[in-house]
C-alpha positions in Angstrom: -91.6 -188.9 -4.2 -94.7 -188.0 -2.3 -96.0 -184.4 -1.6 -97.2 -183.5 1.8 -98.7 -180.4 3.3 -98.2 -180.2 7.1 -100.2 -177.9 9.2 -98.9 -177.1 12.7 -98.8 -174.7 15.5 -96.1 -173.7 17.9 -95.7 -171.4 21.0 -93.1 -168.9 21.2 -92.9 -166.4 24.1 -96.5 -167.2 25.2 -97.9 -166.6 21.7 -99.2 -169.2 19.3 -98.5 -169.3 15.6 -100.3 -171.6 13.1 -98.6 -172.2 9.7 -98.4 -174.8 7.0 -95.4 -176.1 5.1 -95.3 -178.0 1.8 -92.6 -180.8 1.6 -91.6 -183.4 -0.9 -90.3 -186.6 0.7 -90.1 -190.4 0.1 -92.6 -191.2 2.9 -94.5 -189.6 5.7 -91.8 -190.3 8.4 -89.2 -188.5 6.4 -91.5 -185.6 5.6 -92.1 -185.1 9.4 -88.4 -185.3 10.1 -87.7 -182.7 7.4 -90.5 -180.5 8.8 -88.8 -180.6 12.3 -85.4 -180.0 10.8 -86.6 -176.8 8.9 -88.2 -175.5 12.2 -85.2 -176.5 14.2 -83.0 -174.3 12.1 -85.3 -171.4 13.2 -84.5 -172.2 16.8 -88.0 -173.6 17.5 -87.9 -176.7 19.8 -89.7 -179.9 18.9 -91.5 -180.0 22.1 -93.3 -176.6 21.3 -94.5 -177.8 17.9 -97.9 -179.4 17.7 -98.8 -181.0 14.2 -102.5 -180.4 13.5 -102.9 -182.0 10.1 -100.9 -183.9 7.5 -102.2 -184.4 4.0 -100.8 -185.9 0.9 -101.4 -183.5 -2.0 -101.2 -183.6 -5.8 -98.2 -181.7 -7.4 -100.8 -179.2 -8.9 -101.9 -178.2 -5.3 -98.5 -176.8 -4.4 -98.6 -173.1 -3.4 -94.8 -172.7 -4.2 -94.4 -172.5 -7.9 -90.8 -173.7 -7.5 -91.9 -177.0 -5.9 -94.7 -177.4 -8.2 -92.3 -177.0 -11.2 -89.9 -179.6 -9.7 -92.8 -182.0 -9.0 -94.3 -181.8 -12.4 -91.2 -182.1 -14.4 -90.3 -185.5 -16.0 -86.7 -185.4 -14.9 -86.4 -183.2 -11.9 -82.9 -182.1 -11.3 -81.7 -180.8 -7.8 -78.5 -178.9 -7.6 -76.4 -179.3 -4.5 -73.8 -176.5 -3.5 -70.6 -177.8 -2.0 
């Protein structure tokens, strides 16, 4: 698994918002797809999103302690609710 930080901006009602999201994925293509999926669940259209920067980061660089803990563990376990 690789760790990515994606910085992007999107427009909503004539206002621009800049933000970044940290994502764990197998490769860059899947990280971008996951990124769009997360924003799509917030009703933001792909056409209004502009990716500014994508960088691969080390597990210690995560801002989210939860993701950092998963990335640094030797046997990460993910729970799926059914």
